[in-house]
TORNU-314999 format. One line per field, with one value per residue (C-alpha): residue number from 1; z, y, x. Coordinates in Angstrom, 3 decimals. Each point is the difference from the previous one (the first is absolute). Last residue first. Layout:
# TORNU-314999
resi	NUM_... $
Z	Z_... $
Y	Y_... $
X	X_... $
# end
This chain:
# TORNU-314999
resi	447_446_445_444_443_442_441_440_439_438_437_436_435_434_433_432_431_430_429_428_427_426_425_424_423_422_421_420_419_418_417_416_415_414_413_412_411_410_409_408_407_406_405_404_403_402_401_400_399_398_397_396_395_394_393_392_391_390_389_388_387_386_385_384_383_382_381_380_379_378_377_376_375_374_373_372_371_370_369_368_367_366_365_364_363_362_361_360_359_358_357_356_355_354_353_352_351_350_349_348_347_346_345_344_343_342_341_340_339_338_337_336_335_334_333_332_331_330_329_328_327_326_325_324_323_322_321_320_319_318_317_316_315_314_313_312_311_310_309_308_307_306_305_304_303_302_301_300_299_298_297_296_295_294_293_292_291_290_289_288_287_286_285_284_283_282_281_280_279_278_277_276_275_274_273_272_271_270_269_268_267_266_265_264_263_262_261_260_259_258_257_256_255_254_253_252_251_250_249_248_247_246_245_244_243_242_241_240_239_238_237_236_235_234_233_232_231_230_229_228_227_226_225_224_223_222_221_220_219_218_217_216_215_214_213_212_211_210_209_208_207_206_205_204_203_202_201_200_199_198_197_196_195_194_193_192_191_190_189_188_187_186_185_184_183_182_181_180_179_178_177_176_175_174_173_172_171_170_169_168_167_166_165_164_163_162_161_160_159_158_157_156_155_154_153_152_151_150_149_148_147_146_145_144_143_142_141_140_139_138_137_136_135_134_133_132_131_130_129_128_127_126_125_124_123_122_121_120_119_118_117_116_115_114_113_112_111_110_109_108_107_106_105_104_103_102_101_100_99_98_97_96_95_94_93_92_91_90_89_88_87_86_85_84_83_82_81_80_79_78_77_76_75_74_73_72_71_70_69_68_67_66_65_64_63_62_61_60_59_58_57_56_55_54_53_52_51_50_49_48_47_46_45_44_43_42_41_40_39_38_37_36_35_34_33_32_31_30_29_28_27_26_25_24_23_22_21_20_19_18_17_16_15_14_13_12_11_10_9_8_7_6_5_4_3_2_1 $
Z	-13.084_2.846_2.331_1.026_3.495_1.276_2.152_3.626_0.860_2.406_-2.652_-0.288_-0.214_2.829_0.285_-1.320_-1.712_-3.434_1.395_0.916_-3.410_-1.845_2.081_-0.640_-3.732_0.280_1.946_-2.741_-2.666_2.096_0.652_-3.644_-1.100_2.681_-0.615_-3.777_0.012_2.182_-1.955_-3.383_0.850_3.437_2.802_-0.702_-3.357_1.543_2.493_-2.582_-2.286_2.568_0.884_-1.501_1.015_-3.411_-2.093_2.017_1.143_-3.597_-1.143_2.848_-0.886_-3.554_0.851_2.112_-3.027_-2.234_2.480_0.186_-3.804_-0.152_2.399_-1.741_-3.354_1.227_1.787_-2.813_-2.427_2.204_0.122_-3.781_-0.615_2.380_-1.848_-3.443_1.166_1.495_-3.079_-1.387_3.352_0.144_3.041_2.636_2.509_-1.045_-1.205_0.947_-1.542_0.705_-3.642_-0.222_3.020_-1.178_-3.446_1.492_2.146_-2.972_-2.222_2.788_0.423_3.561_0.236_-3.531_-0.543_3.418_-0.761_-3.294_1.215_3.065_-2.064_-2.429_2.727_1.902_-3.227_-0.884_3.517_0.057_-3.461_1.175_3.155_-2.000_-2.312_2.952_1.704_3.457_-1.396_-2.471_-3.569_-1.322_1.568_-1.414_-3.419_-0.008_0.925_-2.710_-2.581_0.880_-0.403_3.161_0.483_3.534_1.053_1.548_-3.131_-0.525_3.487_0.054_-3.337_0.991_3.436_-1.423_-2.810_2.482_2.918_-2.017_-0.279_3.735_0.957_-2.297_1.138_3.701_-0.385_-2.152_2.533_3.055_-0.029_-3.458_0.756_1.504_1.009_0.628_-1.898_2.220_-1.986_1.910_1.285_-0.309_0.421_-2.052_-1.107_0.086_0.663_0.369_-1.186_-3.405_-0.739_0.774_-0.572_1.930_-1.513_1.156_0.882_-0.279_1.781_-1.040_3.106_-0.502_2.609_2.012_2.248_-2.121_-0.351_3.723_0.777_-2.615_1.218_3.630_-1.013_-2.057_3.006_2.185_-2.556_-0.422_3.761_-0.158_-2.899_1.997_3.077_-2.105_-1.664_3.416_1.040_-2.788_-2.167_-0.591_3.599_0.988_2.590_-2.527_-2.572_2.666_1.205_-3.580_-0.516_3.231_-1.016_-3.468_1.543_2.295_-2.816_-2.565_1.272_-0.422_-3.771_-0.417_2.245_-2.066_-3.230_1.456_1.391_-3.506_-1.354_2.860_-0.097_3.567_2.774_-0.187_-1.626_-3.671_-0.373_2.272_-1.964_-3.281_1.324_0.951_-3.516_-1.515_2.350_-1.075_-3.666_0.713_1.869_-2.811_-2.485_2.311_0.548_-3.642_-1.329_2.540_-0.529_-3.796_0.076_2.440_-1.954_-3.262_1.596_1.574_2.628_2.723_2.659_-1.592_2.298_0.364_1.158_-1.659_-3.319_-0.599_-0.465_-3.706_0.458_2.447_-2.393_-2.802_2.419_0.815_-3.699_-0.101_2.983_-1.764_-3.113_2.028_2.155_-3.071_-1.445_3.308_0.212_-3.489_1.162_3.036_-2.130_-2.427_2.966_1.236_-3.502_0.046_3.407_-1.250_-2.853_2.239_-1.766_-2.947_0.253_0.430_-3.054_-2.156_1.161_-0.825_-3.558_-0.340_0.614_1.220_3.146_1.176_-0.872_2.254_2.914_-0.823_-0.051_3.334_1.540_-1.333_1.740_3.251_-0.208_-0.768_3.036_2.524_1.518_-2.381_2.549_1.918_-0.036_1.332_-1.782_3.355_-1.751_-1.914_3.012_1.867_0.686_-3.313_-1.365_0.559_-0.310_-3.791_0.422_2.658_-2.204_-2.975_2.014_1.628_-0.832_3.168_0.448_3.474_-1.416_-2.838_2.528_2.027_-3.198_-0.687_3.601_0.242_-3.319_1.192_3.356_-1.581_-2.587_-2.687_-1.385_1.695_0.244_3.335_2.676_1.307_-1.927_0.602_3.701_-0.756_-2.106_2.681_2.567_-2.348_-0.209_3.801_0.517_-2.404_1.688_3.435_-1.177_-1.718_3.049_2.326_-2.291_-0.112_3.724_1.143_3.255_-1.757_-2.024_3.013_1.948_-2.737_-0.058_3.760_1.561_0.913_3.709 $
Y	20.474_1.481_-2.288_1.027_0.711_-0.442_3.079_1.065_-1.293_-2.538_-1.356_0.338_3.783_2.491_2.194_3.487_-0.747_0.101_-2.223_-2.670_0.237_-0.351_-3.031_-1.641_0.465_-1.335_-3.019_-0.770_0.078_-2.137_-2.584_-0.051_-0.660_-2.611_-1.952_0.334_-1.084_-3.023_-1.108_0.331_-2.258_-1.275_-2.236_0.580_-1.771_-2.915_-0.661_-0.263_-1.918_-2.719_-0.209_-2.793_1.727_0.586_-0.237_2.309_2.296_0.553_0.630_2.473_1.786_0.817_3.469_0.982_-0.445_1.949_2.881_0.116_-0.142_2.946_2.069_-0.966_1.149_3.031_1.798_0.132_0.793_2.888_1.485_-0.266_1.613_2.840_0.659_-0.078_2.406_2.388_0.005_3.327_1.684_-1.366_-2.202_0.693_1.403_-0.736_3.146_2.143_3.095_-1.008_-0.840_-2.043_-2.194_-0.488_-1.111_-2.448_-1.556_-0.216_-1.679_-2.332_-1.332_-1.256_-1.358_-1.387_-0.914_-1.674_-1.994_-1.318_-0.847_-1.915_-1.369_-1.689_-1.384_-1.449_-1.351_-1.912_-1.448_-1.108_-1.573_-1.992_-1.025_-1.192_-2.060_-1.491_-1.466_0.827_2.216_-2.754_1.296_-3.251_-2.071_2.265_-0.100_-3.800_-0.018_2.582_-2.036_-3.173_1.618_-0.046_-2.729_-0.913_3.641_1.673_1.532_2.466_1.429_-0.101_1.823_2.579_0.626_0.314_2.305_2.370_-0.214_0.633_3.762_0.076_-1.590_2.252_3.160_-0.856_-0.819_3.062_2.250_-1.091_3.115_1.601_2.069_-2.915_1.743_3.000_3.200_3.097_3.235_2.457_3.550_3.035_3.559_3.150_0.270_3.170_3.632_2.579_3.603_-0.798_-3.576_-0.544_-3.517_-1.958_-3.319_-3.270_-2.859_-3.631_-2.941_-3.502_-2.112_-3.767_-1.562_-3.238_-0.648_-2.800_-1.740_-0.130_-0.983_-2.776_-1.181_-0.144_-1.920_-2.375_-0.682_-0.710_-2.515_-1.665_-0.503_-1.404_-2.273_-1.431_-0.527_-1.816_-2.116_-0.979_-1.074_-2.578_0.003_-3.078_-1.121_0.044_2.700_2.128_-0.187_0.755_3.041_1.290_-0.380_1.874_2.813_0.209_0.216_2.826_1.915_-0.078_3.164_1.878_-0.527_1.117_3.019_1.116_-0.348_2.204_2.348_0.455_0.932_2.447_1.847_1.037_1.517_0.520_2.442_0.253_-2.952_-2.172_0.913_-0.818_-3.477_-0.548_1.043_-2.497_-2.698_0.866_-0.337_-3.523_-0.963_1.271_-2.127_-3.032_0.367_0.695_-2.811_-2.516_0.942_-0.146_-3.279_-1.587_1.100_-1.301_-3.290_-0.716_-2.654_2.408_-1.912_0.277_-1.533_-3.525_-1.395_-3.378_1.793_0.533_3.680_0.943_1.796_2.438_0.642_0.858_2.370_1.471_0.728_1.941_2.006_0.696_1.318_1.994_1.495_1.056_1.732_1.746_1.123_1.494_2.209_0.978_0.822_2.067_2.039_0.531_1.185_2.412_1.356_0.418_2.103_2.454_2.860_-1.568_-1.862_-3.443_0.567_0.889_-3.171_-2.051_1.380_-0.583_-3.785_-1.859_2.002_0.320_-3.683_-1.098_1.919_-1.416_-3.603_0.494_1.477_-2.950_-2.492_1.972_-0.045_-3.736_-0.581_1.828_-3.086_-2.791_-2.204_2.901_-1.694_-3.137_-3.194_-0.928_-1.239_3.309_2.257_-1.503_3.299_1.711_0.554_-3.501_-1.910_-0.178_-1.341_-2.506_-1.216_-0.447_-1.902_-2.251_-3.464_-0.767_-2.997_1.204_3.483_-1.350_-1.851_3.181_1.837_-2.496_-0.245_3.798_0.199_-2.674_1.633_3.402_-1.412_2.697_1.420_3.363_0.987_-0.912_2.645_-0.475_2.787_2.405_0.006_0.753_3.022_1.240_-0.315_1.911_2.802_0.156_-0.037_2.929_1.970_-0.645_1.205_3.105_0.933_-0.427_2.047_2.898_-0.244_0.178_-1.942_-3.367_0.512_1.614_-3.263_-1.853_2.787_-0.446_3.286_0.683_0.406 $
X	14.937_-1.982_-1.886_-3.485_-1.270_-3.522_-0.283_-0.096_3.463_-1.436_-2.346_-3.776_0.154_-0.099_-3.090_-0.648_-3.353_1.653_2.754_-2.542_-1.709_3.330_0.975_-3.365_0.609_3.557_-1.261_-2.526_2.728_2.364_-2.739_-1.064_3.595_0.715_-3.226_0.271_3.644_-0.764_-3.058_1.694_2.893_0.798_-1.177_-3.700_0.057_1.895_-2.808_-2.814_2.381_0.642_3.717_2.104_3.271_1.623_-3.193_-2.255_2.789_1.150_-3.581_-0.534_3.314_-1.131_-1.354_3.043_2.259_-2.403_-0.140_3.805_0.214_-2.426_2.101_3.266_-1.451_-1.962_2.830_2.558_-2.805_-1.111_3.520_0.413_-3.392_0.856_3.283_-1.648_-2.709_2.539_2.283_-1.268_0.725_3.540_0.667_2.671_-2.475_-3.604_-1.754_-2.949_-1.517_-3.591_-0.743_3.213_-0.859_-3.590_1.182_2.517_-2.748_-2.386_2.607_1.147_-3.591_-0.270_-3.564_-0.408_3.660_0.096_-3.145_1.356_3.489_-1.211_-2.894_2.388_2.288_-2.972_-1.521_3.179_0.294_-3.655_0.264_3.028_-1.897_-3.020_2.194_1.974_-3.073_-1.362_-2.747_-1.030_0.248_1.525_-2.779_-2.709_1.689_-0.080_-3.698_-0.704_1.958_-1.913_-3.417_-2.069_-2.629_1.106_0.089_3.025_1.509_-2.845_0.439_3.801_0.215_-2.637_1.515_3.513_-1.086_-1.738_2.466_3.157_-0.705_-0.692_3.307_2.045_-1.820_0.308_3.682_0.711_-1.845_1.999_2.271_0.203_3.100_2.000_3.220_-2.219_0.777_-0.031_0.451_2.201_0.073_2.254_-1.180_0.624_-3.580_-2.082_0.870_-2.758_-0.123_-1.397_1.061_3.678_1.254_2.612_1.060_-1.556_2.362_-1.125_1.667_-1.163_-0.667_0.124_-2.258_-0.172_-3.011_-1.479_3.371_0.751_-3.607_0.167_3.398_-1.163_-3.129_2.159_2.237_-3.050_-1.342_3.409_0.147_-3.546_1.016_2.919_-2.173_-2.618_2.704_1.367_-3.499_-0.138_-3.108_-2.161_0.579_-3.675_0.627_1.951_-2.816_-2.610_1.942_0.310_-3.750_-0.714_2.378_-1.602_-3.479_1.087_1.800_-2.817_-1.696_3.311_-0.086_-3.619_0.545_3.009_-2.007_-2.736_2.661_1.436_-3.443_-0.621_3.330_0.698_-2.070_-3.768_-2.402_0.975_2.375_-2.142_-3.131_1.730_0.813_-3.638_-1.042_2.458_-1.331_-3.557_1.013_1.282_-3.158_-2.225_1.943_-0.234_-3.742_-0.929_2.191_-1.355_-3.651_0.302_1.939_-2.443_-3.082_1.435_1.033_-3.414_0.755_1.065_1.999_3.451_2.633_-1.469_3.361_-0.634_-0.673_3.744_0.964_-0.088_-3.351_1.622_2.910_-2.435_-1.743_3.431_0.593_-3.274_1.214_3.311_-1.756_-2.551_2.750_2.020_-3.087_-0.739_3.619_-0.248_-2.858_2.087_3.029_-2.108_-1.244_3.566_0.966_-2.960_1.030_3.561_-1.355_-1.840_1.720_1.819_3.321_-1.587_-2.209_3.013_1.784_-3.102_0.019_3.765_-0.361_3.124_0.820_-3.610_-0.545_2.877_-1.490_-3.425_1.278_1.759_-3.145_-1.979_2.286_-0.264_-3.800_-0.054_2.290_-2.196_-1.658_-1.011_-1.822_-1.538_-3.449_1.688_1.020_1.570_3.155_0.045_-0.614_2.971_1.755_-0.700_3.502_1.397_-3.245_0.411_3.545_-0.996_-2.884_2.352_2.599_-2.627_1.264_1.952_-2.385_-1.022_-0.592_-2.119_-2.172_-0.438_-0.901_-2.813_-1.226_-0.304_-1.864_-2.454_-0.618_-0.673_-2.420_-0.049_-3.254_0.388_3.698_1.573_0.551_3.564_1.755_-2.894_0.836_3.659_-0.957_-2.374_2.816_2.331_-2.582_-0.327_3.789_0.418_-2.805_1.495_3.424_-1.364_-2.084_2.990_2.254_-2.476_-0.807_3.634_0.338_-0.185_3.180_1.651_-0.353_1.896_2.616_0.675_1.018_3.604_0.729 $
# end
């Protein structure tokens, strides 16, 4: 009788320790997401966002809560989550390509450590800017809710900015601890945990909408079928590969013979996975939060108020920008991680060649293959990303529910889940146990 892979996970001490450590860190992250920042009236902030929810006027709050599991509407110490860090990483990666001096630093011994240090310093700056914007947002909340309980504005702003910035850097550190000592990519798991934490509340809200007759049950069933179909498509697309065959010629070095074998280069149908979605969403977070914050006050300039309405997360301008950024980051990230020039160089240096392709045309061939994969992959991601808006307007679903029925949340949940499963699979096989699937491995489709 075949052993149960779930039981095997807890039999192996290394895997068991990694799993418990990961769960412990995620529990700490969730605890910090409900601890309100000093100086904020927890009851008042809850009443305010509850009122916005009943008025269907909480698009911005739902968006900000999306990656942090409700930490924004709680005005918690982890209010900003890991998004400032991701935004700064994107900026640094672009800067390394644009500025030759940074590129030289990144290629030196210990250069990547310096770039990582610059990213963290930049993250602190981004956190301070966003935290200051959140204090403006807090003061724009009507006085009847009594949200800010510290009368001294300078003291409140300083305390709020220090607490929120520290909280964001702590979440980054927690994510690094999961990556180093747990299972999975820590930063991605933080985002995953924030999305999953919103599921119970979204289900309750959906049930209330159906019970009150605001949403027809047939629409819910239709959306659920669509939801399952999208999950199947995402898994199908995420597991697809284009294998490029490579043949290495035989070489005699001294008395030994090397090479002579054939292998392949696996290119995923979506080479950049969920990274373009996370990058696009995070890069929009900073301007969106600032515009919405300064456009929410009664004394705001007319053009800022108009811009805040146009940039609403459920608006067409925001969704167009999201699609454009997804396609851009799909190409950008793939070129950074799968550089055809470097791959072709490595193949030539090791005496390899692609059957039917001239050696001097290897780079051109690989570039053509990648471009054929990136475009449909990025368009698929973009299509999935705008599904929540379609569901919201077509079926009158609340935004908090629609966001979880497709789009960024779905792809992140599936992508992170598959990545974590593959890591658990590798650990099980390393300890001579069967994998999580019946075949003993998470299979990929060949194209």
